[in-house]
VOBA-542675 format. One record per residue: x, y, z of N, C-alpha, C in turn. Coordinates in pm, whole numbers, plus 50000, padded with zeros to 5 digits. Each point is the difference from the previous one (the first is absolute). Layout:
BEGIN
XYZXYZXYZ...
//
This chain:
BEGIN
138417092518851498434996049981500134985849958499404991050049499774987549918498474998049878499824991249954498984999049871499005004250089499064996850109499255003750069499835012750053500785003250039500055014349986500015010549943500584996249869499565008149870498684999549972499274988449999499035000449982498805005950093500315000350130499185008550108499955014849963501195003649966500295015550051500255002549801499464996049925499995000049881499465016749961498715003950023499545012550021500895009050022500784998650096500885012650044500964997149922500464990549940501484999949922499635004349859498795002149942499575005249862499845013350039500295008650066500075013650042501265005750003500215009749903501805004249924500275004750165499165007250093500165006650120500474988250111499904987449979500634993750078500644990350008499354990849846500804987549966500514987350093501244995649927500614988950133500265006250077501245009849974500715005750140499385008450066498885005849985499415003850063498554992750106499484988449913500134988450124500664993450065501224998749984500794996250086500095007350084500245015150005500235006650121498405001250086499104993449950498655002550093500414987650033500434984549973500084989750057501165002150097501195008250005500904999850073499815011950140498885005549973499905009050084499094997450153500525009750103498954994950129499145012950021498765001050026498775007950021499734998950136500125013050106499625000450111498285008849961499334991150084497985003749987499975004950137499785013050006499325000050187498475003249997499294991550043498884997449995499364990749897499134988450022499384993349946498265002949997499565011649952498565000150055499635004749844499055012149998499475003549893500905001749859501635007150071500505001949882501084991749969500444994150118500814991549993499324984849907499134994750020499404992249919500275001149877499555007749977500625002949784500805002349984501175003750092501365001250008500884985449979499354991250096500874988250056499714995349879498694998149957499754988949872500195001349883500335012749955500865006849879501304993950042500655005350073501274999750021500314983149974499394991950046499974984950017499864994349861498905004949946499744996549859500995004849914500515011450014500985005649915501504989550015500094994950124501354993549984501135008750101499535006550049501075001050141500754992150070501334998149993500154990150078500304999250177499825006550030499975001350136499065013750053499074995150071498945010350034499704995750169500105014650069500095002750180498415005050011499304992850055498355007250037500415000050149499595011850046500065004550143498485008650036499664990950117498665006250002499364996850141499765003850124499804992250138498224997649994499525003249872498304999550037499444985849952499104994750051499324989649933498465006249922500044986649884498435000649951498985003350059499005006549984498955007750075498994995249877498665000450059498824995649891500235015849933499855011950077500015015049934501125002049856500854992150039501334999649856499524996949893498824991349992499884992349848499485005449937499395013150023499455009849889500895004749900501325000750041501115002749886501284994250035500414994150072501144993450050500184987549916500224999249871499744985849932501054993249973501215003050102500604985450083499124988250091499085006350012499564992550140498784996749989499624988250005498214992750016499734996350157498924996249994499044997450099500244989950081500894988049909500754995550070500904998150051500655009150017501095006750055500335009450139498355001550010499835011450107500634994750112500435010250104501084997950107501354995249953500374994549884501724998850003500405014949955501544999450061500755013249914499924998349901500125015749979499655005949836501054994949934501164999950044501134996949925500274984249914499134990050128500134990549970498974996849889498375006050034499574999549888500005003749860501065010850013499925005249864501224988149913500794996250086501094991549961499374987349920498844997050066499164985949952499315004149847499725014449976499455004849892501385001149918501105003550030501035003149894500474985049959500184992050101500204985849946499224991849880498575007050014498964994249909500315005349863501025011649980499735005949898501454995249928501384999150098500905003749990500734989050096500334987149996500854997250093501655000050004500455005549913501005004349987501215010250074499385007750062500475014750049500424993850155500985005450064500154996650139499135007650081499654996850095498505010050030500485002550192500575007150034500255003050146498485006150058499774994550097498845005550101500355002750128499735016750002500255005550161499195006450037499374990950099498685004150047500295007450148500645013250001500415008650100499885015249963499655006850032499635013349984501625007950001500175007749904501015006649952500895007450091500964999050034500715012050040501125002749927501035008950043500975011249942501184984949988500024991550130501224990949993499244989849852499034995250039499404984949911500355008149871499205010349955500185008549862501704997049982500805007550085501384999049925500454987449960499864990150084500314987349997499304993049833499365004249984499134990349926500195007949811500165013750016500465004149863501734999950009500504992550073501564997849977500484998349876499134988949949500174995949833499044999849920498755012450021499065000649936500235009049838499394997049942499775006249844499055009049989498864998850058499255012050035498814996750082499655008950090499144999750113498635006849937498674992950076499025005649971499015003350111499375012850029499325005350103498794997049981499094989550039498784999250029499425000050097500625006350113499765001750096498455011550000499745002450140499015007050023500135013150134501264995749983500625008850177501065009949963499665012550021500805010549967501604999550079500134994350117501154997250067500474989049916499844988949989500114987249913500615006349875499275006149916500905007749917500985005249961500155010950150500955007449966501344990450064499934992150110500814986249993500834993949888499374996249893500124993149911500585008149897499055013649992501335011049887501135001150088500534999850090501445001750060500404992049985500004988350048500264984549957500765002949826498835001449933500645000449877501025009149921499745012150105501185013949970501344991450053499934994850083501174995350066500694987849905498874992549988500994988749899499535003149876499815007549923500065005549863498944990349925499034998550063498804988649935498835011749944499724998849863498795006549957498874997150053499395010950051498574995450069498795005449939499134988649952498555003549947499234998950073499265012450009498805002750101498774999249923498704998550120498794999249952499175005150102498915006849986499065002350078498475004449936498944993550096498734996349960498875005350078499385011850020498524999650074499245005149926498874995150032498425006549928500164994249867500135013749912500184997749862501055003249950500885004950076501265007650003500984989550009501285000549888501344991950026501275005649941500984999750004501275004049980500984987849996500835006949944501224986349940501075011350003501394995350032501265007149992501064989150007501215004849952501044995050018501375008650023500374993650166501345008950064501144995649932500965002949968501194993449937501185013050019500624995750140501025006850021501374997449952500254993849897501104995549966500605008649914501305001049954500425006449899499624997049872499185010049895499454995849894500845008649904499025000349871500515009649911500145016050013498695000450073499815016450034500225001150198501184990550054499834998050139499204996550061500174999750148499034995550065498585006749987499104982750027498245013749973499935003350164498705002749991499555001650159499334987950043500204999050182499164988150081498755005950001499554991750089498765001650064499755011250077501124999950076500005012550081500255011849939500405002949929500285012849900498075001649966499024991049991498855002749963499295001950122500074990350093499015004250084500944998950149500635012050061501154998150121499494993550137501104991050034499624989550114499535006650113500165012350042499375010750089498925006049979499214998249889499145005049988498554997350051498935007550075498684995250037499324994249926499694987149998499464994149867498474992550092499034999949942498624989150038499864993449944500584988550069499764985849954498474994449950500374995749829498484996749954500164986749978499034992350046500344983249958498564995849947500224989149896498704994449970499094996950086499974996050082499224993650122499565010550069500155012949956499335013750082499255006449875500455005549906500125008949874498964988249891500464987950020499844991849838500745003449892499764990849885500784995549893499314991049902499785012049904499464989249847501084988649970499214988450013501054990749991501104996249871499085001049896501045002049873501215007850006499785011450054501115009750016501174996650045499954992750106500844989850057501224991949897498724996249911500884991149908500755005849886499525015149958500525007649908501155002850071499785007250097501845003650087500654989950000499474988950061500804987349996500934994649933499465005149815500284994049932500825010849933500315009550010500775011949927501124997650105499895000350128501244996750037501064988849995499064985349957500794992249970500415002249840499155007849954501165002649842500915008150027499655011850104501475004350009501344995450028499524991950117501014989950045500704991249899499394993749935500324991649869500805009649902499705009349957500545009549916501715002550044499845005450148501445003950090500524988449979499724981950011500664994450001500424993049892499555002949887500164995049856501175014949954499845006150047500485014649904499465003849876498635001450058498985000349863499395016250017499845007549859499315011550060500455011550078499135011850032500175007150074499314997250119500654999050142498914997750142499595011850023499235003450124499165009150009501035008750103501204998650032500625006350072500195014549973499805008350110499765009749990498945008949951498884992050000498785001349965498744990450059498815007950052499354993350085498704995849909499334992449962498884995449960498615000650081498795009849955498914998450075499074995049918499194994850069498544993949924498675004950077499315004749931498655001950078499204993549904499554986750074499284991949939498445002849992499415010250069498925005849995499365006749836501075009650006499985004649842500984991449901500244993550033501154987749925500925015949940500845007150067500995010149923501284993750131500975000649875501304994850080501015011249933501145001850124500795009749944501184996950055501045010249971501484995750070500455015250048500885000950082500425014350047501384995350018501025009249990501294995550042500495005450125501284992550052499824998450086501355002450038500535016950076501785000549976500184995350143501424997149968500814998650164500405007850097499724999050083500225008150123501235000750022500885009149998501445001750072500144998750114498955002950059500085002950130499374988250115499544991049899499274986650058500634995950116499434994950087500594993850162500624984349918499234993449917500284988749980501154998049871499625003649874501095000649914500975010049999499685011750008500915010650023500935000550123499994987550087500464998950141501264991549932499474990549894500894989249919501025005649944499805010849925501065008649918501145004150103499455005750104501005004650111501254991250055499184989750013500884987250057501104996349886
//
């Protein structure tokens, strides 16, 4: 790090759990962010501000007036622009240093496998069940930790799915919790609504977990799911066991 970087990231460097070494790992990292909407907005802004060296944003949607109630990376002036490009403008205004790649395409298995080839962490900020599973499968294949978030109404959740071999062996993947073949009713903000600050809370927690993973700081949410009931302001965590018969990460072990 040069003098300007030491000053910019000094509040991280002052933290014993991060220090210069942890901040350097953040600067050297590559984060793939799937979704540039309600969750992806705070994720992208905080990762850029924190100095993540490379950030890949993936989203095929454009900014709409109904997004502005909660998607803080976008503005009235950028309605009609691709969300990834709008988010990049906002990120650059905070920190011009990160290398930001915008992918204005709908994510499929082939694209995700390509993007994760050299990724340090992936963040699921999407609202589509099939896409979530495609990202999880790619993370398992590529041995990339996944930070997942979701928010609807007044309810939010954050989880870390890390199937790399750790101190206690590999953790569960997203499919251990939500089987890919399960019948799930899609619930989206456009239909069900969401209280605006909740996506900021969930997205900020996702960014926090990602930065901890990158810096090697503290204990991640791997093997646990954080549940938020914002209406009653109740926050709790539940343990997530690994499914040895999981069709995604169980299959990896058998390979």
